[in-house]
PDB file of N, CA, C, O and CB in Angstrom:
ATOM      1  N   UNK A   1      94.881  85.589 121.195  1.00  0.00           N
ATOM      2  CA  UNK A   1      96.235  84.902 121.634  1.00  0.00           C
ATOM      3  C   UNK A   1      97.187  85.549 120.729  1.00  0.00           C
ATOM      4  O   UNK A   1      97.052  85.764 119.524  1.00  0.00           O
ATOM      5  CB  UNK A   1      96.292  83.203 121.482  1.00  0.00           C
ATOM      6  N   UNK A   2      98.375  85.880 121.658  1.00  0.00           N
ATOM      7  CA  UNK A   2      99.746  86.346 121.074  1.00  0.00           C
ATOM      8  C   UNK A   2     100.504  85.238 120.942  1.00  0.00           C
ATOM      9  O   UNK A   2     100.710  84.560 121.949  1.00  0.00           O
ATOM     10  CB  UNK A   2     100.528  87.362 121.904  1.00  0.00           C
ATOM     11  N   UNK A   3     101.075  84.838 119.643  1.00  0.00           N
ATOM     12  CA  UNK A   3     102.163  83.761 119.696  1.00  0.00           C
ATOM     13  C   UNK A   3     103.256  84.163 119.748  1.00  0.00           C
ATOM     14  O   UNK A   3     103.239  85.349 119.419  1.00  0.00           O
ATOM     15  CB  UNK A   3     102.235  82.930 118.757  1.00  0.00           C
ATOM     16  N   UNK A   4     104.500  83.741 120.050  1.00  0.00           N
ATOM     17  CA  UNK A   4     105.835  84.386 120.245  1.00  0.00           C
ATOM     18  C   UNK A   4     106.769  83.223 120.791  1.00  0.00           C
ATOM     19  O   UNK A   4     106.509  82.353 121.621  1.00  0.00           O
ATOM     20  CB  UNK A   4     105.750  85.700 121.317  1.00  0.00           C
ATOM     21  N   UNK A   5     107.876  83.454 120.113  1.00  0.00           N
ATOM     22  CA  UNK A   5     108.995  82.236 120.191  1.00  0.00           C
ATOM     23  C   UNK A   5     109.930  82.681 121.366  1.00  0.00           C
ATOM     24  O   UNK A   5     110.220  83.847 121.631  1.00  0.00           O
ATOM     25  CB  UNK A   5     109.978  82.028 118.647  1.00  0.00           C
ATOM     26  N   UNK A   6     110.353  81.565 122.024  1.00  0.00           N
ATOM     27  CA  UNK A   6     110.816  81.941 123.436  1.00  0.00           C
ATOM     28  C   UNK A   6     111.986  80.621 123.485  1.00  0.00           C
ATOM     29  O   UNK A   6     112.147  79.806 122.577  1.00  0.00           O
ATOM     30  CB  UNK A   6     109.349  81.919 124.824  1.00  0.00           C
ATOM     31  N   UNK A   7     112.650  80.654 124.642  1.00  0.00           N
ATOM     32  CA  UNK A   7     113.716  79.691 124.888  1.00  0.00           C
ATOM     33  C   UNK A   7     113.323  79.320 126.413  1.00  0.00           C
ATOM     34  O   UNK A   7     113.022  80.169 127.252  1.00  0.00           O
ATOM     35  CB  UNK A   7     115.337  80.350 124.654  1.00  0.00           C
ATOM     36  N   UNK A   8     113.368  77.985 126.640  1.00  0.00           N
ATOM     37  CA  UNK A   8     113.438  77.607 127.871  1.00  0.00           C
ATOM     38  C   UNK A   8     114.057  77.730 128.910  1.00  0.00           C
ATOM     39  O   UNK A   8     114.894  76.828 128.950  1.00  0.00           O
ATOM     40  CB  UNK A   8     113.461  76.925 127.866  1.00  0.00           C
ATOM     41  N   UNK A   9     114.119  78.469 129.943  1.00  0.00           N
ATOM     42  CA  UNK A   9     115.515  78.779 131.205  1.00  0.00           C
ATOM     43  C   UNK A   9     115.350  78.066 132.249  1.00  0.00           C
ATOM     44  O   UNK A   9     116.401  77.881 132.862  1.00  0.00           O
ATOM     45  CB  UNK A   9     115.685  80.312 131.907  1.00  0.00           C
ATOM     46  N   UNK A  10     114.214  77.474 132.804  1.00  0.00           N
ATOM     47  CA  UNK A  10     114.038  77.078 133.767  1.00  0.00           C
ATOM     48  C   UNK A  10     113.031  75.954 134.170  1.00  0.00           C
ATOM     49  O   UNK A  10     111.931  76.503 134.219  1.00  0.00           O
ATOM     50  CB  UNK A  10     113.945  77.983 134.213  1.00  0.00           C
ATOM     51  N   UNK A  11     112.933  74.915 134.414  1.00  0.00           N
ATOM     52  CA  UNK A  11     111.867  74.056 134.535  1.00  0.00           C
ATOM     53  C   UNK A  11     111.454  74.336 136.140  1.00  0.00           C
ATOM     54  O   UNK A  11     112.240  74.919 136.886  1.00  0.00           O
ATOM     55  CB  UNK A  11     112.309  72.449 134.118  1.00  0.00           C
ATOM     56  N   UNK A  12     110.190  73.881 136.577  1.00  0.00           N
ATOM     57  CA  UNK A  12     109.630  73.435 137.833  1.00  0.00           C
ATOM     58  C   UNK A  12     108.487  72.624 138.029  1.00  0.00           C
ATOM     59  O   UNK A  12     107.583  72.832 137.220  1.00  0.00           O
ATOM     60  CB  UNK A  12     109.387  74.393 138.473  1.00  0.00           C
ATOM     61  N   UNK A  13     108.287  71.768 138.874  1.00  0.00           N
ATOM     62  CA  UNK A  13     107.154  70.484 139.035  1.00  0.00           C
ATOM     63  C   UNK A  13     106.357  71.209 138.395  1.00  0.00           C
ATOM     64  O   UNK A  13     106.333  72.426 138.211  1.00  0.00           O
ATOM     65  CB  UNK A  13     106.531  69.862 140.548  1.00  0.00           C
ATOM     66  N   UNK A  14     105.382  69.984 137.901  1.00  0.00           N
ATOM     67  CA  UNK A  14     103.983  70.250 137.443  1.00  0.00           C
ATOM     68  C   UNK A  14     103.919  70.820 136.399  1.00  0.00           C
ATOM     69  O   UNK A  14     103.009  71.608 136.137  1.00  0.00           O
ATOM     70  CB  UNK A  14     103.232  70.926 138.202  1.00  0.00           C
ATOM     71  N   UNK A  15     105.096  70.464 135.418  1.00  0.00           N
ATOM     72  CA  UNK A  15     105.141  70.683 133.724  1.00  0.00           C
ATOM     73  C   UNK A  15     105.059  72.233 133.883  1.00  0.00           C
ATOM     74  O   UNK A  15     104.162  72.774 133.236  1.00  0.00           O
ATOM     75  CB  UNK A  15     103.662  69.893 132.625  1.00  0.00           C
ATOM     76  N   UNK A  16     105.896  73.062 134.681  1.00  0.00           N
ATOM     77  CA  UNK A  16     105.942  74.305 134.337  1.00  0.00           C
ATOM     78  C   UNK A  16     107.160  74.731 134.191  1.00  0.00           C
ATOM     79  O   UNK A  16     108.092  74.096 134.683  1.00  0.00           O
ATOM     80  CB  UNK A  16     105.332  75.020 135.090  1.00  0.00           C
ATOM     81  N   UNK A  17     107.354  75.866 133.496  1.00  0.00           N
ATOM     82  CA  UNK A  17     108.519  76.223 132.548  1.00  0.00           C
ATOM     83  C   UNK A  17     108.525  77.663 132.786  1.00  0.00           C
ATOM     84  O   UNK A  17     107.453  78.248 132.944  1.00  0.00           O
ATOM     85  CB  UNK A  17     108.333  75.813 130.903  1.00  0.00           C
ATOM     86  N   UNK A  18     109.768  78.360 132.829  1.00  0.00           N
ATOM     87  CA  UNK A  18     110.270  79.694 132.841  1.00  0.00           C
ATOM     88  C   UNK A  18     110.781  79.850 131.423  1.00  0.00           C
ATOM     89  O   UNK A  18     111.640  79.107 130.948  1.00  0.00           O
ATOM     90  CB  UNK A  18     111.383  79.949 133.967  1.00  0.00           C
ATOM     91  N   UNK A  19     110.230  80.821 130.792  1.00  0.00           N
ATOM     92  CA  UNK A  19     110.223  81.084 129.435  1.00  0.00           C
ATOM     93  C   UNK A  19     111.072  82.352 128.944  1.00  0.00           C
ATOM     94  O   UNK A  19     110.409  83.354 129.212  1.00  0.00           O
ATOM     95  CB  UNK A  19     108.833  81.221 129.064  1.00  0.00           C
ATOM     96  N   UNK A  20     111.936  82.597 128.504  1.00  0.00           N
ATOM     97  CA  UNK A  20     112.604  84.045 127.978  1.00  0.00           C
ATOM     98  C   UNK A  20     112.005  84.141 126.730  1.00  0.00           C
ATOM     99  O   UNK A  20     111.758  83.140 126.058  1.00  0.00           O
ATOM    100  CB  UNK A  20     114.330  84.147 127.811  1.00  0.00           C
ATOM    101  N   UNK A  21     111.788  85.112 126.420  1.00  0.00           N
ATOM    102  CA  UNK A  21     111.001  85.428 125.165  1.00  0.00           C
ATOM    103  C   UNK A  21     112.118  86.129 124.408  1.00  0.00           C
ATOM    104  O   UNK A  21     113.057  86.592 125.055  1.00  0.00           O
ATOM    105  CB  UNK A  21     109.575  86.392 125.389  1.00  0.00           C
ATOM    106  N   UNK A  22     112.080  86.256 122.916  1.00  0.00           N
ATOM    107  CA  UNK A  22     112.994  86.975 122.007  1.00  0.00           C
ATOM    108  C   UNK A  22     113.447  88.344 122.182  1.00  0.00           C
ATOM    109  O   UNK A  22     114.501  88.899 121.871  1.00  0.00           O
ATOM    110  CB  UNK A  22     112.470  86.976 120.857  1.00  0.00           C
ATOM    111  N   UNK A  23     112.448  88.729 122.725  1.00  0.00           N
ATOM    112  CA  UNK A  23     112.555  90.706 123.766  1.00  0.00           C
ATOM    113  C   UNK A  23     113.211  90.409 124.978  1.00  0.00           C
ATOM    114  O   UNK A  23     113.952  91.373 125.171  1.00  0.00           O
ATOM    115  CB  UNK A  23     110.683  91.668 124.476  1.00  0.00           C
ATOM    116  N   UNK A  24     113.337  89.647 125.851  1.00  0.00           N
ATOM    117  CA  UNK A  24     114.038  89.871 127.116  1.00  0.00           C
ATOM    118  C   UNK A  24     112.698  89.372 128.026  1.00  0.00           C
ATOM    119  O   UNK A  24     113.055  88.956 129.128  1.00  0.00           O
ATOM    120  CB  UNK A  24     114.674  91.627 127.371  1.00  0.00           C
ATOM    121  N   UNK A  25     111.338  89.326 127.823  1.00  0.00           N
ATOM    122  CA  UNK A  25     110.360  89.243 128.562  1.00  0.00           C
ATOM    123  C   UNK A  25     110.503  87.698 129.209  1.00  0.00           C
ATOM    124  O   UNK A  25     110.626  86.769 128.411  1.00  0.00           O
ATOM    125  CB  UNK A  25     109.093  89.600 127.746  1.00  0.00           C
ATOM    126  N   UNK A  26     110.491  87.471 130.378  1.00  0.00           N
ATOM    127  CA  UNK A  26     110.159  86.212 131.249  1.00  0.00           C
ATOM    128  C   UNK A  26     108.803  85.930 131.481  1.00  0.00           C
ATOM    129  O   UNK A  26     108.151  86.819 132.028  1.00  0.00           O
ATOM    130  CB  UNK A  26     110.730  86.292 132.558  1.00  0.00           C
ATOM    131  N   UNK A  27     108.340  85.067 131.234  1.00  0.00           N
ATOM    132  CA  UNK A  27     107.223  84.776 131.585  1.00  0.00           C
ATOM    133  C   UNK A  27     107.091  82.976 132.150  1.00  0.00           C
ATOM    134  O   UNK A  27     107.906  82.133 131.776  1.00  0.00           O
ATOM    135  CB  UNK A  27     106.388  85.243 130.328  1.00  0.00           C
ATOM    136  N   UNK A  28     105.859  82.640 133.137  1.00  0.00           N
ATOM    137  CA  UNK A  28     105.900  81.041 133.314  1.00  0.00           C
ATOM    138  C   UNK A  28     104.798  80.609 132.487  1.00  0.00           C
ATOM    139  O   UNK A  28     103.724  81.181 132.302  1.00  0.00           O
ATOM    140  CB  UNK A  28     105.703  80.460 134.899  1.00  0.00           C
ATOM    141  N   UNK A  29     105.294  79.319 131.932  1.00  0.00           N
ATOM    142  CA  UNK A  29     104.461  78.734 130.822  1.00  0.00           C
ATOM    143  C   UNK A  29     104.198  77.117 131.449  1.00  0.00           C
ATOM    144  O   UNK A  29     105.016  76.472 132.106  1.00  0.00           O
ATOM    145  CB  UNK A  29     105.390  78.802 129.157  1.00  0.00           C
ATOM    146  N   UNK A  30     102.920  76.712 131.072  1.00  0.00           N
ATOM    147  CA  UNK A  30     102.517  75.158 130.930  1.00  0.00           C
ATOM    148  C   UNK A  30     102.228  74.647 129.517  1.00  0.00           C
ATOM    149  O   UNK A  30     101.851  75.204 128.486  1.00  0.00           O
ATOM    150  CB  UNK A  30     101.208  74.859 131.756  1.00  0.00           C
ATOM    151  N   UNK A  31     102.578  73.224 129.882  1.00  0.00           N
ATOM    152  CA  UNK A  31     102.716  72.668 128.820  1.00  0.00           C
ATOM    153  C   UNK A  31     101.319  72.353 128.017  1.00  0.00           C
ATOM    154  O   UNK A  31     100.457  72.116 128.862  1.00  0.00           O
ATOM    155  CB  UNK A  31     103.483  71.594 129.128  1.00  0.00           C
ATOM    156  N   UNK A  32     100.833  72.273 126.803  1.00  0.00           N
ATOM    157  CA  UNK A  32      99.493  72.210 126.305  1.00  0.00           C
ATOM    158  C   UNK A  32      99.043  70.871 126.640  1.00  0.00           C
ATOM    159  O   UNK A  32      99.676  70.227 127.476  1.00  0.00           O
ATOM    160  CB  UNK A  32      99.375  72.507 124.812  1.00  0.00           C
ATOM    161  N   UNK A  33      97.971  70.365 126.051  1.00  0.00           N
ATOM    162  CA  UNK A  33      97.547  69.196 126.396  1.00  0.00           C
ATOM    163  C   UNK A  33      97.744  68.292 125.041  1.00  0.00           C
ATOM    164  O   UNK A  33      97.482  67.090 125.076  1.00  0.00           O
ATOM    165  CB  UNK A  33      96.093  69.315 126.967  1.00  0.00           C
ATOM    166  N   UNK A  34      98.161  68.849 123.987  1.00  0.00           N
ATOM    167  CA  UNK A  34      98.532  67.887 122.796  1.00  0.00           C
ATOM    168  C   UNK A  34      99.944  67.422 123.002  1.00  0.00           C
ATOM    169  O   UNK A  34     100.342  66.310 122.657  1.00  0.00           O
ATOM    170  CB  UNK A  34      98.418  68.616 121.317  1.00  0.00           C
ATOM    171  N   UNK A  35     100.687  68.351 123.594  1.00  0.00           N
ATOM    172  CA  UNK A  35     102.154  68.387 123.678  1.00  0.00           C
ATOM    173  C   UNK A  35     102.719  66.984 125.305  1.00  0.00           C
ATOM    174  O   UNK A  35     103.805  66.466 125.564  1.00  0.00           O
ATOM    175  CB  UNK A  35     102.580  70.530 124.057  1.00  0.00           C
ATOM    176  N   UNK A  36     101.394  66.878 125.962  1.00  0.00           N
ATOM    177  CA  UNK A  36     101.523  66.070 127.306  1.00  0.00           C
ATOM    178  C   UNK A  36     100.821  64.811 126.746  1.00  0.00           C
ATOM    179  O   UNK A  36     101.139  63.710 127.196  1.00  0.00           O
ATOM    180  CB  UNK A  36     100.727  66.799 128.798  1.00  0.00           C
ATOM    181  N   UNK A  37      99.848  64.929 125.752  1.00  0.00           N
ATOM    182  CA  UNK A  37      99.113  63.580 125.215  1.00  0.00           C
ATOM    183  C   UNK A  37     100.303  62.735 124.189  1.00  0.00           C
ATOM    184  O   UNK A  37     100.232  61.533 123.930  1.00  0.00           O
ATOM    185  CB  UNK A  37      97.508  64.083 124.167  1.00  0.00           C
ATOM    186  N   UNK A  38     101.304  63.601 123.730  1.00  0.00           N
ATOM    187  CA  UNK A  38     102.102  62.789 122.995  1.00  0.00           C
ATOM    188  C   UNK A  38     103.335  62.575 123.287  1.00  0.00           C
ATOM    189  O   UNK A  38     104.216  62.302 122.472  1.00  0.00           O
ATOM    190  CB  UNK A  38     102.117  63.108 121.937  1.00  0.00           C
ATOM    191  N   UNK A  39     103.493  62.719 124.793  1.00  0.00           N
ATOM    192  CA  UNK A  39     104.759  62.997 125.473  1.00  0.00           C
ATOM    193  C   UNK A  39     105.785  63.557 124.851  1.00  0.00           C
ATOM    194  O   UNK A  39     106.755  62.816 124.689  1.00  0.00           O
ATOM    195  CB  UNK A  39     105.247  61.986 125.949  1.00  0.00           C
ATOM    196  N   UNK A  40     105.865  64.645 124.452  1.00  0.00           N
ATOM    197  CA  UNK A  40     106.929  65.312 123.915  1.00  0.00           C
ATOM    198  C   UNK A  40     107.928  65.944 124.944  1.00  0.00           C
ATOM    199  O   UNK A  40     107.247  66.530 125.785  1.00  0.00           O
ATOM    200  CB  UNK A  40     106.395  66.298 123.050  1.00  0.00           C
ATOM    201  N   UNK A  41     108.747  66.020 125.116  1.00  0.00           N
ATOM    202  CA  UNK A  41     109.593  66.216 126.152  1.00  0.00           C
ATOM    203  C   UNK A  41     110.271  67.601 126.155  1.00  0.00           C
ATOM    204  O   UNK A  41     111.132  67.740 125.285  1.00  0.00           O
ATOM    205  CB  UNK A  41     110.543  65.171 126.133  1.00  0.00           C
ATOM    206  N   UNK A  42     110.090  68.451 126.814  1.00  0.00           N
ATOM    207  CA  UNK A  42     110.748  69.615 126.643  1.00  0.00           C
ATOM    208  C   UNK A  42     111.813  69.720 128.055  1.00  0.00           C
ATOM    209  O   UNK A  42     111.481  69.330 129.174  1.00  0.00           O
ATOM    210  CB  UNK A  42     109.578  70.868 126.464  1.00  0.00           C
ATOM    211  N   UNK A  43     113.132  70.329 127.718  1.00  0.00           N
ATOM    212  CA  UNK A  43     114.131  70.353 128.417  1.00  0.00           C
ATOM    213  C   UNK A  43     114.809  71.876 128.439  1.00  0.00           C
ATOM    214  O   UNK A  43     114.275  72.701 127.698  1.00  0.00           O
ATOM    215  CB  UNK A  43     114.953  69.279 127.926  1.00  0.00           C
ATOM    216  N   UNK A  44     115.666  72.198 129.041  1.00  0.00           N
ATOM    217  CA  UNK A  44     116.153  73.441 128.990  1.00  0.00           C
ATOM    218  C   UNK A  44     116.910  73.763 127.425  1.00  0.00           C
ATOM    219  O   UNK A  44     117.393  72.932 126.655  1.00  0.00           O
ATOM    220  CB  UNK A  44     117.145  73.552 130.265  1.00  0.00           C
ATOM    221  N   UNK A  45     116.829  75.200 127.271  1.00  0.00           N
ATOM    222  CA  UNK A  45     117.710  75.510 126.170  1.00  0.00           C
ATOM    223  C   UNK A  45     116.578  75.044 124.994  1.00  0.00           C
ATOM    224  O   UNK A  45     117.046  75.152 123.860  1.00  0.00           O
ATOM    225  CB  UNK A  45     119.336  74.608 126.215  1.00  0.00           C
ATOM    226  N   UNK A  46     115.382  74.618 125.032  1.00  0.00           N
ATOM    227  CA  UNK A  46     114.833  74.154 123.861  1.00  0.00           C
ATOM    228  C   UNK A  46     113.924  75.577 123.566  1.00  0.00           C
ATOM    229  O   UNK A  46     113.416  76.260 124.455  1.00  0.00           O
ATOM    230  CB  UNK A  46     113.961  72.595 124.058  1.00  0.00           C
ATOM    231  N   UNK A  47     113.836  75.887 121.920  1.00  0.00           N
ATOM    232  CA  UNK A  47     113.210  76.703 121.386  1.00  0.00           C
ATOM    233  C   UNK A  47     111.627  76.332 121.102  1.00  0.00           C
ATOM    234  O   UNK A  47     111.235  75.493 120.291  1.00  0.00           O
ATOM    235  CB  UNK A  47     113.962  76.979 120.350  1.00  0.00           C
ATOM    236  N   UNK A  48     110.724  77.244 122.052  1.00  0.00           N
ATOM    237  CA  UNK A  48     109.529  76.500 121.790  1.00  0.00           C
ATOM    238  C   UNK A  48     108.669  77.878 121.573  1.00  0.00           C
ATOM    239  O   UNK A  48     109.199  78.905 121.998  1.00  0.00           O
ATOM    240  CB  UNK A  48     109.011  75.352 123.091  1.00  0.00           C
ATOM    241  N   UNK A  49     107.537  77.973 121.023  1.00  0.00           N
ATOM    242  CA  UNK A  49     106.414  78.654 120.661  1.00  0.00           C
ATOM    243  C   UNK A  49     105.439  78.796 121.902  1.00  0.00           C
ATOM    244  O   UNK A  49     105.140  77.811 122.576  1.00  0.00           O
ATOM    245  CB  UNK A  49     105.779  77.946 119.490  1.00  0.00           C
ATOM    246  N   UNK A  50     104.992  79.976 122.155  1.00  0.00           N
ATOM    247  CA  UNK A  50     104.203  80.059 123.490  1.00  0.00           C
ATOM    248  C   UNK A  50     102.964  81.113 123.041  1.00  0.00           C
ATOM    249  O   UNK A  50     103.061  82.232 122.537  1.00  0.00           O
ATOM    250  CB  UNK A  50     105.266  80.706 124.915  1.00  0.00           C
ATOM    251  N   UNK A  51     102.041  80.521 123.325  1.00  0.00           N
ATOM    252  CA  UNK A  51     100.854  81.567 123.331  1.00  0.00           C
ATOM    253  C   UNK A  51     100.084  82.254 124.710  1.00  0.00           C
ATOM    254  O   UNK A  51      99.572  81.751 125.711  1.00  0.00           O
ATOM    255  CB  UNK A  51      99.756  80.839 122.593  1.00  0.00           C
ATOM    256  N   UNK A  52     100.249  83.493 124.292  1.00  0.00           N
ATOM    257  CA  UNK A  52     100.102  84.392 125.643  1.00  0.00           C
ATOM    258  C   UNK A  52      98.717  85.262 125.528  1.00  0.00           C
ATOM    259  O   UNK A  52      98.455  85.823 124.464  1.00  0.00           O
ATOM    260  CB  UNK A  52     101.513  85.534 125.822  1.00  0.00           C
ATOM    261  N   UNK A  53      97.810  85.358 126.691  1.00  0.00           N
ATOM    262  CA  UNK A  53      96.718  86.058 126.722  1.00  0.00           C
ATOM    263  C   UNK A  53      97.315  87.747 126.973  1.00  0.00           C
ATOM    264  O   UNK A  53      98.296  88.192 127.570  1.00  0.00           O
ATOM    265  CB  UNK A  53      95.702  85.371 127.921  1.00  0.00           C
ATOM    266  N   UNK A  54      96.253  88.355 126.240  1.00  0.00           N
ATOM    267  CA  UNK A  54      96.996  89.643 126.075  1.00  0.00           C
ATOM    268  C   UNK A  54      96.355  90.358 127.642  1.00  0.00           C
ATOM    269  O   UNK A  54      96.687  91.463 128.072  1.00  0.00           O
ATOM    270  CB  UNK A  54      96.520  90.604 124.344  1.00  0.00           C
ATOM    271  N   UNK A  55      95.512  89.536 128.217  1.00  0.00           N
ATOM    272  CA  UNK A  55      95.163  90.502 129.594  1.00  0.00           C
ATOM    273  C   UNK A  55      96.007  90.133 130.830  1.00  0.00           C
ATOM    274  O   UNK A  55      95.777  90.743 131.875  1.00  0.00           O
ATOM    275  CB  UNK A  55      93.516  90.323 130.107  1.00  0.00           C
ATOM    276  N   UNK A  56      97.051  89.101 130.797  1.00  0.00           N
ATOM    277  CA  UNK A  56      97.976  88.504 131.538  1.00  0.00           C
ATOM    278  C   UNK A  56      99.415  88.376 130.905  1.00  0.00           C
ATOM    279  O   UNK A  56      99.795  87.212 131.033  1.00  0.00           O
ATOM    280  CB  UNK A  56      97.448  87.272 131.870  1.00  0.00           C
ATOM    281  N   UNK A  57      99.983  88.857 130.515  1.00  0.00           N
ATOM    282  CA  UNK A  57     101.493  88.996 129.910  1.00  0.00           C
ATOM    283  C   UNK A  57     102.155  87.966 130.822  1.00  0.00           C
ATOM    284  O   UNK A  57     103.003  87.389 130.141  1.00  0.00           O
ATOM    285  CB  UNK A  57     102.283  90.668 130.034  1.00  0.00           C
ATOM    286  N   UNK A  58     102.139  87.546 131.905  1.00  0.00           N
ATOM    287  CA  UNK A  58     103.427  86.576 132.538  1.00  0.00           C
ATOM    288  C   UNK A  58     102.750  85.117 132.939  1.00  0.00           C
ATOM    289  O   UNK A  58     103.043  84.497 133.962  1.00  0.00           O
ATOM    290  CB  UNK A  58     104.212  87.365 134.158  1.00  0.00           C
ATOM    291  N   UNK A  59     101.932  84.747 132.091  1.00  0.00           N
ATOM    292  CA  UNK A  59     101.564  83.396 132.144  1.00  0.00           C
ATOM    293  C   UNK A  59     101.206  82.988 130.288  1.00  0.00           C
ATOM    294  O   UNK A  59     100.516  83.622 129.490  1.00  0.00           O
ATOM    295  CB  UNK A  59     100.075  83.258 133.373  1.00  0.00           C
ATOM    296  N   UNK A  60     101.828  81.971 130.133  1.00  0.00           N
ATOM    297  CA  UNK A  60     101.596  81.399 128.732  1.00  0.00           C
ATOM    298  C   UNK A  60     101.570  79.890 128.804  1.00  0.00           C
ATOM    299  O   UNK A  60     101.655  79.249 129.851  1.00  0.00           O
ATOM    300  CB  UNK A  60     102.734  81.859 127.702  1.00  0.00           C
ATOM    301  N   UNK A  61     101.425  79.309 127.409  1.00  0.00           N
ATOM    302  CA  UNK A  61     101.366  77.868 127.071  1.00  0.00           C
ATOM    303  C   UNK A  61     102.034  77.491 126.067  1.00  0.00           C
ATOM    304  O   UNK A  61     102.062  78.165 125.037  1.00  0.00           O
ATOM    305  CB  UNK A  61     100.204  77.420 126.849  1.00  0.00           C
ATOM    306  N   UNK A  62     102.652  76.400 126.194  1.00  0.00           N
ATOM    307  CA  UNK A  62     103.771  76.111 125.322  1.00  0.00           C
ATOM    308  C   UNK A  62     102.791  75.307 124.196  1.00  0.00           C
ATOM    309  O   UNK A  62     102.031  74.430 124.607  1.00  0.00           O
ATOM    310  CB  UNK A  62     105.156  75.150 126.124  1.00  0.00           C
ATOM    311  N   UNK A  63     102.833  75.569 123.095  1.00  0.00           N
ATOM    312  CA  UNK A  63     102.140  75.198 121.979  1.00  0.00           C
ATOM    313  C   UNK A  63     103.080  74.258 121.088  1.00  0.00           C
ATOM    314  O   UNK A  63     102.669  73.149 120.747  1.00  0.00           O
ATOM    315  CB  UNK A  63     101.657  76.468 121.244  1.00  0.00           C
ATOM    316  N   UNK A  64     104.303  74.699 120.729  1.00  0.00           N
ATOM    317  CA  UNK A  64     105.137  73.795 119.937  1.00  0.00           C
ATOM    318  C   UNK A  64     106.710  73.719 120.320  1.00  0.00           C
ATOM    319  O   UNK A  64     107.383  74.737 120.483  1.00  0.00           O
ATOM    320  CB  UNK A  64     104.998  74.235 118.488  1.00  0.00           C
ATOM    321  N   UNK A  65     107.257  72.326 120.453  1.00  0.00           N
ATOM    322  CA  UNK A  65     108.807  72.784 120.357  1.00  0.00           C
ATOM    323  C   UNK A  65     109.488  72.401 118.852  1.00  0.00           C
ATOM    324  O   UNK A  65     109.157  71.660 117.926  1.00  0.00           O
ATOM    325  CB  UNK A  65     109.741  71.930 121.643  1.00  0.00           C
ATOM    326  N   UNK A  66     110.691  73.370 119.134  1.00  0.00           N
ATOM    327  CA  UNK A  66     111.002  73.379 117.393  1.00  0.00           C
ATOM    328  C   UNK A  66     112.069  72.395 117.594  1.00  0.00           C
ATOM    329  O   UNK A  66     112.714  71.978 116.632  1.00  0.00           O
ATOM    330  CB  UNK A  66     111.599  75.035 116.479  1.00  0.00           C
TER     331      UNK A  66
END
């Protein structure tokens, strides 16, 4: 897994977000189970940590909110 920081730029239904990475790349991200379980709210302009697969760089999983 590739771990990188980014900023939430858009929210979509179903706990999906558009995240802009530090290098300018935009990807779709979903919330991980631990964040969902602990009711951590993610709003626009939050800085988050995203895990990405090297096989599909357009999808990611939000694992931490700073």
